[in-house]
C-alpha positions as a Python dict, from the first residue, in 0.01 Angstrom:
ca = {
    (1, 'M'): (0, 0, 0),
    (2, 'A'): (80, 277, -168),
    (3, 'A'): (-154, 438, -411),
    (4, 'T'): (-11, 348, -733),
    (5, 'D'): (22, 16, -591),
    (6, 'F'): (-332, -15, -615),
    (7, 'K'): (-475, -293, -903),
    (8, 'D'): (-837, -146, -1030),
    (9, 'Y'): (-985, -536, -1046),
    (10, 'Y'): (-1281, -451, -1285),
    (11, 'S'): (-1002, -312, -1542),
    (12, 'L'): (-798, -649, -1501),
    (13, 'L'): (-1082, -781, -1618),
    (14, 'G'): (-1243, -530, -1842),
    (15, 'V'): (-1605, -486, -1686),
    (16, 'S'): (-1769, -223, -1603),
    (17, 'K'): (-1791, -145, -1182),
    (18, 'T'): (-2167, -255, -1232),
    (19, 'A'): (-2132, -573, -1430),
    (20, 'S'): (-2332, -915, -1295),
    (21, 'P'): (-2157, -1199, -1149),
    (22, 'E'): (-2290, -1424, -1504),
    (23, 'E'): (-2057, -1069, -1695),
    (24, 'I'): (-1783, -1132, -1464),
    (25, 'K'): (-1734, -1515, -1508),
    (26, 'Q'): (-1748, -1539, -1839),
    (27, 'A'): (-1486, -1241, -1883),
    (28, 'F'): (-1252, -1442, -1638),
    (29, 'R'): (-1291, -1733, -1839),
    (30, 'K'): (-1235, -1555, -2145),
    (31, 'L'): (-877, -1386, -2022),
    (32, 'A'): (-788, -1713, -1814),
    (33, 'R'): (-811, -1913, -2138),
    (34, 'K'): (-606, -1663, -2318),
    (35, 'F'): (-318, -1636, -2043),
    (36, 'H'): (-321, -2001, -1904),
    (37, 'P'): (19, -2098, -1848),
    (38, 'D'): (-25, -2427, -2023),
    (39, 'V'): (-145, -2211, -2313),
    (40, 'N'): (168, -1964, -2292),
    (41, 'P'): (482, -2194, -2173),
    (42, 'G'): (792, -2001, -2059),
    (43, 'N'): (599, -1710, -2114),
    (44, 'K'): (649, -1503, -1779),
    (45, 'Q'): (451, -1165, -1820),
    (46, 'A'): (156, -1380, -1960),
    (47, 'E'): (247, -1611, -1621),
    (48, 'A'): (166, -1262, -1477),
    (49, 'R'): (-134, -1186, -1564),
    (50, 'F'): (-279, -1466, -1562),
    (51, 'K'): (-244, -1461, -1163),
    (52, 'E'): (-362, -1059, -1195),
    (53, 'V'): (-647, -1169, -1307),
    (54, 'N'): (-737, -1456, -1093),
    (55, 'E'): (-714, -1250, -843),
    (56, 'A'): (-975, -990, -928),
    (57, 'Y'): (-1206, -1281, -1000),
    (58, 'E'): (-1144, -1420, -683),
    (59, 'V'): (-1230, -1103, -512),
    (60, 'L'): (-1539, -973, -749),
    (61, 'S'): (-1687, -1351, -748),
    (62, 'D'): (-1705, -1277, -365),
    (63, 'P'): (-2037, -1053, -279),
    (64, 'D'): (-1849, -989, 24),
    (65, 'K'): (-1513, -947, -89),
    (66, 'R'): (-1676, -675, -391),
    (67, 'K'): (-1822, -514, -172),
    (68, 'K'): (-1547, -430, 67),
    (69, 'Y'): (-1358, -360, -273),
    (70, 'D'): (-1614, -158, -397),
    (71, 'Q'): (-1643, 88, -52),
    (72, 'F'): (-1256, 84, 53),
    (73, 'G'): (-1052, 15, -254),
    (74, 'Q'): (-712, 3, -183),
    (75, 'Y'): (-759, -69, 173),
    (76, 'W'): (-1047, -347, 146),
    (77, 'K'): (-796, -618, 234),
    (78, 'Q'): (-747, -440, 576),
    (79, 'V'): (-1084, -400, 604),
    (80, 'G'): (-1138, -759, 673),
    (81, 'E'): (-831, -819, 935),
    (82, 'G'): (-930, -535, 1152),
    (83, 'F'): (-977, -201, 961),
    (84, 'P'): (-1212, 83, 1130),
    (85, 'G'): (-1528, -83, 958),
    (86, 'G'): (-1463, -396, 906),
    (87, 'G'): (-1617, -688, 1189),
    (88, 'A'): (-1654, -401, 1415),
    (89, 'G'): (-2011, -306, 1278),
    (90, 'V'): (-1832, 91, 1225),
    (91, 'D'): (-2006, 197, 914),
    (92, 'M'): (-1742, 418, 656),
    (93, 'G'): (-1970, 469, 375),
    (94, 'G'): (-1916, 715, 149),
    (95, 'F'): (-1540, 772, 359),
    (96, 'D'): (-1298, 918, 87),
    (97, 'F'): (-986, 654, 124),
    (98, 'S'): (-773, 738, -160),
    (99, 'Q'): (-682, 1111, 6),
    (100, 'Y'): (-357, 888, 125),
    (101, 'G'): (-94, 709, 39),
    (102, 'S'): (-65, 435, 257),
    (103, 'F'): (-249, 309, 555),
    (104, 'D'): (-52, 449, 793),
    (105, 'E'): (-112, 789, 692),
    (106, 'F'): (-463, 728, 767),
    (107, 'I'): (-460, 612, 1100),
    (108, 'N'): (-192, 908, 1138),
    (109, 'E'): (-418, 1054, 1063),
    (110, 'L'): (-675, 926, 1265),
    (111, 'L'): (-512, 923, 1602),
    (112, 'G'): (-337, 1220, 1517),
    (113, 'R'): (1, 1058, 1549),
    (114, 'F'): (360, 1208, 1433),
    (115, 'G'): (237, 1561, 1448),
    (116, 'G'): (-8, 1739, 1218),
    (117, 'A'): (-389, 1758, 1287),
    (118, 'P'): (-565, 1536, 1421),
    (119, 'G'): (-862, 1316, 1253),
    (120, 'P'): (-1174, 1224, 1369),
    (121, 'R'): (-1168, 1115, 1712),
    (122, 'P'): (-1413, 933, 1875),
    (123, 'T'): (-1638, 1127, 2199),
    (124, 'G'): (-1591, 1040, 2526),
    (125, 'R'): (-1225, 867, 2523),
    (126, 'Q'): (-966, 1024, 2746),
    (127, 'N'): (-730, 734, 2571),
    (128, 'Y'): (-618, 623, 2255),
    (129, 'S'): (-368, 296, 2137),
    (130, 'Y'): (-242, 201, 1835),
    (131, 'R'): (-59, -116, 1790),
    (132, 'T'): (54, -334, 1547),
    (133, 'S'): (-39, -745, 1499),
    (134, 'T'): (310, -754, 1717),
    (135, 'G'): (230, -549, 1956),
    (136, 'R'): (422, -274, 1910),
    (137, 'P'): (338, 64, 1822),
    (138, 'G'): (407, 213, 1436),
    (139, 'S'): (360, 96, 1079),
    (140, 'G'): (50, -123, 980),
    (141, 'F'): (-270, -208, 1162),
    (142, 'G'): (-333, -455, 1450),
    (143, 'G'): (-570, -366, 1733),
    (144, 'F'): (-782, -73, 1812),
    (145, 'N'): (-883, -161, 2220),
    (146, 'D'): (-1029, 167, 2286),
    (147, 'F'): (-1183, 252, 1992),
    (148, 'G'): (-1405, -68, 2035),
    (149, 'F'): (-1269, -218, 1690),
    (150, 'Q'): (-1162, -585, 1663),
    (151, 'D'): (-878, -702, 1825),
    (152, 'M'): (-688, -874, 1547),
    (153, 'G'): (-549, -1115, 1848),
    (154, 'A'): (-404, -1465, 1808),
    (155, 'G'): (-636, -1450, 1471),
    (156, 'A'): (-421, -1290, 1283),
    (157, 'G'): (-195, -1536, 1156),
    (158, 'A'): (-431, -1826, 1150),
    (159, 'A'): (-366, -1983, 825),
    (160, 'Q'): (-694, -1902, 547),
    (161, 'D'): (-853, -2199, 451),
    (162, 'T'): (-1016, -2231, 104),
    (163, 'E'): (-1396, -2436, 12),
    (164, 'A'): (-1482, -2530, -320),
    (165, 'T'): (-1745, -2780, -520),
    (166, 'I'): (-1643, -3059, -744),
    (167, 'T'): (-1943, -3247, -948),
    (168, 'L'): (-1838, -3578, -1005),
    (169, 'S'): (-2031, -3847, -1172),
    (170, 'F'): (-2216, -4162, -1006),
    (171, 'S'): (-1922, -4348, -1082),
    (172, 'E'): (-1666, -4167, -1032),
    (173, 'A'): (-1731, -4154, -708),
    (174, 'F'): (-1870, -4501, -649),
    (175, 'A'): (-1497, -4642, -732),
    (176, 'G'): (-1328, -4301, -655),
    (177, 'V'): (-1136, -4102, -926),
    (178, 'Q'): (-793, -3877, -986),
    (179, 'K'): (-877, -3489, -1039),
    (180, 'R'): (-659, -3214, -1140),
    (181, 'F'): (-721, -2839, -1013),
    (182, 'N'): (-598, -2590, -1154),
    (183, 'L'): (-482, -2286, -837),
    (184, 'G'): (-395, -2035, -1034),
    (185, 'S'): (5, -2031, -1052),
    (186, 'E'): (32, -2462, -924),
    (187, 'T'): (-167, -2740, -1082),
    (188, 'I'): (-220, -3039, -803),
    (189, 'D'): (-353, -3375, -877),
    (190, 'V'): (-676, -3541, -556),
    (191, 'R'): (-788, -3867, -506),
    (192, 'I'): (-1122, -3880, -404),
    (193, 'P'): (-1140, -4154, -227),
    (194, 'A'): (-1463, -4449, -360),
    (195, 'G'): (-1742, -4395, -158),
    (196, 'A'): (-1748, -3972, -171),
    (197, 'K'): (-2124, -3875, -125),
    (198, 'P'): (-2302, -3560, -153),
    (199, 'G'): (-2242, -3305, 73),
    (200, 'S'): (-1888, -3454, 213),
    (201, 'R'): (-1588, -3256, 242),
    (202, 'L'): (-1278, -3354, 158),
    (203, 'R'): (-926, -3240, 326),
    (204, 'V'): (-632, -3137, 108),
    (205, 'R'): (-380, -3014, 358),
    (206, 'G'): (-152, -2687, 276),
    (207, 'K'): (-326, -2581, -66),
    (208, 'G'): (-540, -2308, 86),
    (209, 'Q'): (-461, -1949, 117),
    (210, 'I'): (-172, -1812, 157),
    (211, 'N'): (-212, -1573, 491),
    (212, 'P'): (-34, -1254, 410),
    (213, 'M'): (95, -1164, 742),
    (214, 'T'): (258, -1470, 820),
    (215, 'Q'): (285, -1689, 518),
    (216, 'Q'): (138, -1995, 634),
    (217, 'R'): (-75, -2166, 386),
    (218, 'G'): (-458, -2284, 458),
    (219, 'D'): (-616, -2614, 404),
    (220, 'L'): (-858, -2698, 136),
    (221, 'Y'): (-1155, -2834, 118),
    (222, 'L'): (-1391, -2989, -118),
    (223, 'K'): (-1715, -3051, -65),
    (224, 'V'): (-1861, -3302, -332),
    (225, 'E'): (-2184, -3302, -549),
    (226, 'L'): (-2342, -3568, -760),
    (227, 'Q'): (-2416, -3513, -1140),
    (228, 'P'): (-2747, -3684, -1108),
    (229, 'H'): (-2837, -4033, -1222),
    (230, 'S'): (-3098, -4191, -1435),
    (231, 'F'): (-3161, -4509, -1205),
    (232, 'F'): (-2987, -4490, -919),
    (233, 'Q'): (-3028, -4220, -618),
    (234, 'I'): (-2847, -4246, -286),
    (235, 'E'): (-3058, -4265, 58),
    (236, 'G'): (-2774, -4217, 365),
    (237, 'D'): (-2521, -4562, 259),
    (238, 'N'): (-2795, -4717, 70),
    (239, 'L'): (-2894, -4699, -305),
    (240, 'V'): (-3227, -4651, -422),
    (241, 'C'): (-3343, -4733, -746),
    (242, 'E'): (-3737, -4835, -879),
    (243, 'V'): (-3803, -5085, -1082),
    (244, 'P'): (-4124, -5158, -1290),
    (245, 'I'): (-4294, -5454, -1288),
    (246, 'T'): (-4633, -5543, -1462),
    (247, 'P'): (-4958, -5668, -1310),
    (248, 'D'): (-4923, -6036, -1364),
    (249, 'E'): (-4553, -5982, -1214),
    (250, 'A'): (-4730, -5830, -923),
    (251, 'T'): (-5009, -6079, -900),
    (252, 'L'): (-4813, -6454, -956),
    (253, 'G'): (-4479, -6353, -847),
    (254, 'A'): (-4143, -6341, -1116),
    (255, 'S'): (-3809, -6316, -1108),
    (256, 'I'): (-3687, -6034, -1275),
    (257, 'D'): (-3288, -5884, -1381),
    (258, 'V'): (-3227, -5623, -1161),
    (259, 'P'): (-2917, -5327, -1259),
    (260, 'T'): (-2683, -5314, -982),
    (261, 'P'): (-2319, -5101, -928),
    (262, 'D'): (-2170, -5469, -990),
    (263, 'G'): (-2409, -5582, -1342),
    (264, 'N'): (-2767, -5713, -1332),
    (265, 'V'): (-2874, -5915, -1032),
    (266, 'N'): (-3166, -6203, -1053),
    (267, 'V'): (-3427, -6079, -792),
    (268, 'K'): (-3770, -6286, -710),
    (269, 'L'): (-4049, -6088, -657),
    (270, 'P'): (-4284, -6242, -397),
    (271, 'A'): (-4672, -6343, -488),
    (272, 'G'): (-4866, -6022, -425),
    (273, 'V'): (-4593, -5742, -377),
    (274, 'R'): (-4741, -5418, -374),
    (275, 'S'): (-4664, -5097, -598),
    (276, 'G'): (-4444, -4922, -313),
    (277, 'Q'): (-4308, -5197, -209),
    (278, 'S'): (-3887, -5261, -187),
    (279, 'L'): (-3671, -5521, -147),
    (280, 'R'): (-3389, -5519, -45),
    (281, 'L'): (-3044, -5642, -183),
    (282, 'R'): (-2744, -5655, 91),
    (283, 'G'): (-2384, -5568, 1),
    (284, 'K'): (-2476, -5352, -291),
    (285, 'G'): (-2585, -5014, -171),
    (286, 'W'): (-2292, -4765, -196),
    (287, 'P'): (-1884, -4796, -44),
    (288, 'L'): (-1878, -4764, 333),
    (289, 'P'): (-1582, -4565, 472),
    (290, 'K'): (-1474, -4822, 682),
    (291, 'G'): (-1525, -5078, 395),
    (292, 'G'): (-1781, -5265, 336),
    (293, 'R'): (-2098, -5213, 162),
    (294, 'G'): (-2453, -5066, 196),
    (295, 'D'): (-2756, -5209, 15),
    (296, 'Q'): (-2980, -5164, -267),
    (297, 'L'): (-3299, -5073, -170),
    (298, 'V'): (-3522, -5191, -542),
    (299, 'K'): (-3881, -4998, -475),
    (300, 'V'): (-4122, -5161, -761),
    (301, 'A'): (-4358, -4998, -944),
    (302, 'I'): (-4674, -5169, -1095),
    (303, 'A'): (-4699, -5098, -1463),
    (304, 'P'): (-4998, -5139, -1678),
    (305, 'P'): (-5005, -5213, -2044),
    (306, 'K'): (-5030, -4921, -2232),
    (307, 'D'): (-5126, -5147, -2570),
    (308, 'L'): (-5347, -5438, -2566),
    (309, 'S'): (-5380, -5679, -2804),
    (310, 'P'): (-5707, -5778, -2892),
    (311, 'Q'): (-5648, -6107, -2707),
    (312, 'E'): (-5436, -5986, -2440),
    (313, 'R'): (-5738, -5746, -2393),
    (314, 'E'): (-5980, -6031, -2415),
    (315, 'Y'): (-5803, -6246, -2129),
    (316, 'Y'): (-5830, -5920, -1884),
    (317, 'E'): (-6209, -5884, -1987),
    (318, 'K'): (-6244, -6230, -1867),
    (319, 'I'): (-6018, -6144, -1518),
    (320, 'R'): (-6212, -5904, -1462),
    (321, 'A'): (-6555, -6086, -1512),
    (322, 'I'): (-6435, -6324, -1270),
    (323, 'R'): (-6205, -6094, -994),
    (324, 'T'): (-6359, -6212, -633),
    (325, 'Y'): (-6038, -5927, -481),
    (326, 'N'): (-6173, -5573, -411),
    (327, 'P'): (-5886, -5382, -252),
    (328, 'R'): (-6115, -5135, -193),
    (329, 'S'): (-6383, -5286, 48),
    (330, 'H'): (-6248, -5091, 341),
    (331, 'L'): (-6297, -4790, 232),
    (332, 'Q'): (-6715, -4852, 245),
    (333, 'Q'): (-6681, -4765, 627),
    (334, 'V'): (-6468, -4410, 586),
    (335, 'K'): (-6702, -4097, 704),
    (336, 'L'): (-6556, -3787, 718),
}
């Protein structure tokens, strides 16, 4: 890359080199809204600016890419693809790469090729080789086996996958939903199947990053996150919920209505049910990948009334006076 082709990503986003990740994110969002193709239909300049802003944010929002960019400037991509210091554990901190007009000039000086004064060479080596990823000598970059650097090998031509996070509501994840994604200059619709769970990874073929060497495109992986629900939780393939019951319902048994994804169902509480005990509603849980549903576990919690009417208090006091059951009787024998 010639020095004149270098893009100052900080200037593109209008932030300083010491900007925090949050400042970078805010600047990106502001510019992305300003230059978005939907806001500027048919405006090629705005479209080009939008692509540059996305490119800048992709680099500066990634701590590893930003570190390489800050240290190596216009050569930061080569660092990640086999450049000395990238993947070989070689510390190039403080080296000034701006003196070279292209990556080839640096390599030529490093190896003392094509005339000129030889650059720095590792000690204890007598033979030096330089080849591109296609295996022929010349310009570009590739394996540096005699130097102990990383060999590009077959991995150089691999497509580049991308991972992103998608946040769904419980309703969307349960029933499935179609979401629209903006991939810079491209907008795609992705169908999320019913039953997506936290941590699920959905693969969208051919929508990842483009490998600059092979022009092959990787895949996009969407990692699912769920917004918290006020009543339901997911445990494996089951839905879990907690339902409060009164002391008399726990003692005598009762029939209560319990919410499920399909609406309320009537559940029979056995007499003497304990607080924390779970009742299973089969087939009322989370959708399974191969069809069917998991179960819904209804955890009961005895909730004593906070405000008693005079009559209620009178009867509770009578019950206490005649009660024969002591739930703590077994504790009398407990010793340290």
